[in-house]
C-alpha positions in Angstrom: -3.0 -11.6 -39.8 -5.3 -9.9 -37.2 -6.0 -11.6 -33.9 -8.5 -9.9 -31.5 -11.5 -11.2 -29.6 -13.5 -8.1 -30.5 -15.1 -8.2 -34.0 -15.5 -4.4 -33.9 -11.7 -4.0 -33.3 -10.8 -6.6 -35.9 -12.8 -4.6 -38.4 -11.2 -1.4 -37.2 -7.7 -2.8 -37.7 -8.6 -4.3 -41.1 -9.9 -0.9 -42.3 -6.8 0.8 -41.0 -4.5 -1.5 -42.9 -6.5 -1.8 -46.1 -4.5 -0.2 -48.9 -1.2 -0.3 -47.1 1.2 -0.7 -50.0 3.1 -4.0 -50.1 0.9 -5.7 -47.5 -2.2 -7.8 -47.5 -4.4 -9.3 -44.8 -4.3 -13.1 -45.1 -6.6 -14.0 -42.2 -8.3 -13.1 -38.9 -9.0 -14.9 -35.7 -11.1 -14.2 -32.6 -9.3 -16.4 -30.1 -5.9 -18.0 -29.5 -6.8 -21.6 -30.5 -8.3 -20.5 -33.9 -5.3 -18.2 -34.4 -2.7 -21.0 -33.9 -4.6 -23.3 -36.2 -4.6 -20.6 -38.9 -1.0 -19.6 -38.4 0.2 -23.1 -39.0 -1.4 -23.0 -42.4 -1.0 -19.3 -43.4 2.5 -18.7 -42.0 1.9 -14.9 -42.0 4.9 -12.5 -41.9 3.3 -10.3 -39.3 0.5 -10.8 -36.7 -1.3 -8.0 -34.8 -2.1 -9.7 -31.5 -4.5 -8.5 -28.8 -2.8 -8.6 -25.4 -5.9 -9.3 -23.3 -8.2 -12.1 -24.6 -10.5 -14.5 -22.8 -9.3 -18.1 -22.6 -5.8 -18.1 -24.0 -4.1 -14.7 -23.4 -2.1 -12.9 -26.1 1.1 -13.8 -24.1 0.2 -17.5 -24.2 -0.6 -17.3 -27.9 2.7 -15.5 -28.6 4.8 -18.2 -26.9 3.2 -20.9 -29.1 3.5 -18.8 -32.3 7.3 -18.6 -31.7 7.3 -22.5 -31.5 5.2 -23.2 -34.6 6.3 -20.2 -36.8 9.4 -18.6 -35.4 9.9 -16.4 -38.4 6.5 -14.7 -37.9 6.9 -11.3 -36.2 4.2 -10.3 -33.7 3.1 -6.7 -32.8 1.0 -6.6 -29.6 -2.0 -4.4 -29.5 -2.3 -3.1 -25.9 -4.6 -1.1 -23.8 -3.4 1.7 -21.5 -4.0 -0.3 -18.2 -1.5 -1.6 -15.6 -2.5 -5.2 -16.3 -2.1 -4.8 -20.1 1.2 -2.9 -19.6 2.6 -5.8 -17.5 1.5 -8.4 -20.0 2.9 -6.4 -22.8 6.3 -6.1 -21.2 6.3 -9.9 -20.7 5.3 -10.4 -24.3 8.2 -8.3 -25.7 10.6 -10.2 -23.5 9.1 -13.4 -24.9 9.8 -12.4 -28.5 7.2 -9.9 -29.7 8.7 -7.4 -32.1 7.0 -4.4 -30.5 3.7 -3.1 -29.3 1.2 -0.5 -30.2 -1.3 1.2 -28.0 -4.9 0.8 -29.0 -6.1 4.4 -29.7 -8.2 6.1 -27.1 -11.1 8.5 -27.5 -14.1 8.7 -29.8 -12.7 10.3 -32.9 -12.6 7.2 -35.2 -10.8 8.9 -38.1 -8.1 10.4 -35.8 -7.7 7.0 -34.1 -7.4 5.3 -37.5 -4.7 7.7 -38.7 -2.7 7.2 -35.5 -2.9 3.4 -35.6 -2.0 3.4 -39.3 1.1 5.5 -38.6 2.2 3.3 -35.7 1.7 0.0 -37.5 3.0 1.1 -40.9 6.3 2.2 -39.3 6.8 -1.2 -37.8 5.7 -3.1 -40.9 8.2 -1.2 -42.9 11.1 -2.4 -40.8 9.7 -6.0 -40.8 9.0 -6.1 -44.5 12.5 -4.7 -45.3 13.9 -7.6 -43.4 11.7 -10.1 -45.3 12.9 -8.6 -48.6 16.6 -8.9 -47.6 16.3 -12.4 -46.3 14.6 -13.5 -49.5 17.5 -12.1 -51.5 15.5 -9.4 -53.4 15.0 -5.7 -53.3 17.3 -2.9 -52.6 19.3 -2.4 -49.4 17.1 -0.9 -46.7 17.8 2.6 -45.3 20.3 2.5 -42.5 17.9 4.4 -40.2 15.7 1.3 -40.0 18.1 -1.6 -40.5 17.0 -4.4 -38.2 19.4 -6.5 -36.0 19.0 -9.6 -38.1 20.2 -7.9 -41.3 23.1 -9.8 -42.8 24.9 -6.5 -43.4 27.8 -6.2 -41.0 28.4 -3.1 -38.9 30.6 -0.8 -41.0 34.1 -0.6 -39.5 34.1 3.1 -40.2 31.6 3.7 -37.4 33.7 1.9 -34.8 35.1 5.2 -33.6 34.7 8.9 -34.6 37.3 10.4 -37.0 40.0 12.3 -35.1 39.0 15.9 -34.6 35.5 15.4 -35.9 34.1 16.6 -32.5 36.1 18.7 -30.1 37.0 16.5 -27.0 38.0 17.1 -23.4 39.7 14.4 -21.4 37.4 12.0 -19.6 37.8 10.8 -16.0 36.0 8.1 -14.1 32.3 8.4 -14.9 29.8 9.7 -12.3 26.7 8.9 -14.4 25.7 6.5 -17.2 22.8 7.4 -19.4 21.1 5.0 -21.8 18.7 5.8 -24.6 16.7 3.0 -26.1 13.4 2.3 -28.0 12.1 -0.6 -30.1 13.5 -3.9 -28.7 14.4 -2.1 -25.5 12.9 -4.4 -22.8 14.8 -7.4 -24.0 18.0 -5.5 -24.4 17.7 -3.8 -21.0 17.0 -7.2 -19.4 20.2 -8.5 -20.8 22.3 -5.6 -19.6 20.9 -5.0 -16.1 21.0 -8.7 -15.3 24.7 -8.9 -16.1 25.8 -5.9 -14.1 27.6 -6.8 -10.8 26.0 -6.1 -7.5 28.8 -3.7 -6.6 28.4 -1.6 -9.7 29.4 1.9 -8.6 27.9 4.3 -11.1 24.2 5.4 -11.1 22.3 4.7 -14.3 19.5 6.7 -15.9 17.5 5.3 -18.8 15.1 6.7 -21.4 13.0 3.9 -22.9 10.4 5.1 -25.3 7.2 3.9 -23.7 3.9 5.4 -22.6 2.8 5.9 -19.0 2.2 2.8 -16.9 4.4 0.8 -19.3 7.6 2.3 -17.9 6.5 1.4 -14.4 5.9 -2.2 -15.4 9.2 -2.3 -17.1 11.0 -1.0 -14.0 9.3 -3.6 -11.8 10.2 -6.4 -14.2 13.9 -5.3 -14.5 14.1 -4.8 -10.7 13.1 -8.5 -10.2 16.1 -9.8 -12.3 18.8 -7.2 -11.6 21.3 -7.2 -8.7 20.8 -3.4 -8.7 17.7 -1.5 -7.6 15.6 -0.4 -10.7 12.8 2.1 -10.2 10.6 4.4 -12.3 11.8 7.9 -11.6 9.6 10.6 -10.1 10.3 14.3 -9.5 12.8 14.9 -6.7 14.0 11.3 -6.4 17.7 10.9 -5.6 19.6 8.5 -7.8 22.6 6.9 -6.2 25.2 4.2 -6.9 23.6 0.8 -7.2 20.4 2.2 -8.7 18.9 2.5 -12.1 16.2 5.1 -12.8 13.8 4.6 -15.7 12.3 7.8 -17.1 8.5 7.8 -16.7 6.4 7.5 -19.8 4.8 10.8 -20.9 7.3 13.0 -19.0 10.8 14.4 -19.6 13.6 13.5 -17.2 16.7 15.5 -16.5 19.6 15.1 -14.0 20.8 17.6 -11.5 23.9 17.2 -9.2 23.4 17.8 -5.5 25.3 17.1 -2.3 23.0 14.1 -1.6 23.3 12.5 -5.0 21.7 13.0 -8.4 18.3 14.6 -8.3 15.8 13.6 -10.9 13.9 16.5 -12.5 10.8 15.2 -14.0 8.2 17.4 -15.7 5.7 17.6 -18.6 7.8 19.7 -20.9 6.8 19.3 -24.6 8.0 16.3 -26.6 11.3 16.6 -28.5 11.2 15.0 -32.0 7.9 13.5 -30.9 9.5 11.8 -27.9 8.5 12.2 -24.3 10.6 11.0 -22.6 13.4 12.1 -24.9 16.9 10.7 -25.0 18.2 14.0 -26.2 16.8 15.8 -23.1 18.3 13.3 -20.7 21.7 13.2 -22.5 22.0 17.0 -22.6 21.4 17.3 -18.9 24.2 14.7 -18.4 26.5 16.9 -20.5 25.6 20.0 -18.6 25.8 18.5 -15.1 28.7 16.0 -15.5 30.8 17.1 -18.5 33.3 14.4 -19.3 32.5 12.4 -16.2 29.6 10.6 -18.1 29.0 7.7 -20.4 26.2 7.7 -23.0 24.8 4.5 -24.5 22.6 4.5 -27.5 20.8 1.2 -28.1 18.2 -0.4 -30.3 15.3 1.7 -31.6 13.7 3.5 -34.6 14.5 7.1 -35.4 17.4 9.3 -34.3 16.5 10.4 -30.8 19.8 10.6 -28.9 22.0 12.0 -31.7 21.9 15.6 -30.6 22.2 14.6 -26.9 25.2 12.5 -27.8 26.8 15.4 -29.5 26.4 17.6 -26.4 27.9 14.9 -24.2 30.8 14.2 -26.5 31.7 17.8 -26.8 32.2 17.8 -23.1 34.5 14.7 -23.2 31.9 12.0 -22.4 32.3 8.5 -23.7 29.7 7.4 -26.2 28.8 3.7 -26.9 26.5 2.5 -29.6 24.9 -1.0 -29.9 26.0 -2.8 -33.0 23.7 -3.6 -35.9 23.6 -7.4 -35.5 22.3 -7.3 -31.9 19.7 -4.5 -32.4 16.1 -5.2 -33.0 16.1 -2.0 -35.1 19.4 -0.4 -36.0 18.1 3.1 -36.1 19.1 5.2 -33.1 22.6 3.8 -32.7 23.2 4.0 -36.5 22.2 7.7 -36.5 24.7 8.5 -33.7 27.4 6.5 -35.4 26.9 8.1 -38.8 27.1 11.5 -37.2 30.6 10.6 -36.1 29.8 10.7 -32.4 30.6 7.1 -31.3 33.7 6.0 -29.4 32.9 2.3 -29.5 30.4 0.0 -31.1 29.5 -2.8 -28.8 27.4 -6.0 -29.1 24.5 -6.4 -26.7 26.2 -9.2 -24.8 29.2 -7.0 -24.2 27.4 -3.8 -23.0 27.4 -4.8 -19.3 31.1 -5.8 -19.2 32.1 -2.6 -21.1 30.1 -0.4 -18.6 31.7 -2.2 -15.7 35.2 -1.6 -17.1 34.4 2.1 -17.7 33.0 2.4 -14.2 36.3 1.3 -12.7 38.4 3.6 -14.8 40.6 5.7 -12.6 40.1 9.4 -12.1 42.5 11.5 -14.2 44.8 13.8 -12.4 43.4 17.3 -12.1 39.9 16.2 -13.0 36.9 16.1 -10.7 
């Protein structure tokens, strides 16, 4: 179902989705009240919902959708503005599956292709879940298995096979790096709110998001965390008690210095279509901190973070992966686990306590 106050954009989304195999449009609405009335009858599997609408906002509509039709997944359609970014972050934390940016520019065909790609990727994950829950169809690919899949996390990925990747001994960590994508805002909110105020290890995060959205995310997380959360900029110093979020549209690396950890932020090309890239951040952690680092790969589509985790683990770093049941999309952590790079698989509610325990691990003799 398509919900947008603009008839032009409703038509644009409809044309974009027409012919998408395995899906059909069951209804449209131009405002929140009409949408809620239709949803109660149509019970759509997926809704594309405009973030900013007159009267009842997309965020308000979302909250009511989750009450009258909790099984319906909602994909927010957002504009590249600060207000829209802030509302979108709140929507994801309120239960939206994900968001997609409304394409910019005047090339309609290019915009349609981009929107089709973004929506179809998300629909694929959602529809696979619908198929599994209805008891039909084949098992979905592990790269896109959602959290609510009844398939348990395989025990074989709980730790890497001995000798699979050369290891060096690990001491007490000096940096924690986190890679996360779809479902990230909710998961990060859970983790940062549970960390103790005396948490002693700096944290750097890559969350796949466009510019402005990472700033809104950092501000939202800072409000609920006992630690200071900020969007990183070039030259910032990251210290204990702080969490730096990589800015959307840029790559972020880490560099050790006498004053702390310097954030190196630039517009280097995307890696595997990602900017910021988890691989880029993780490799810099491996280069600068060796075994004195912890990498955490959490919910998200794709496999960004796999090569970065490999580089970290070869230096003796400890790698955690979020488990399948607590992921919105079990893609990135599954890819790392299947590559044999994971030391521990951890549920979302246990990530903060595990990181706290690792942060208090004693330094090994002869290590620095």
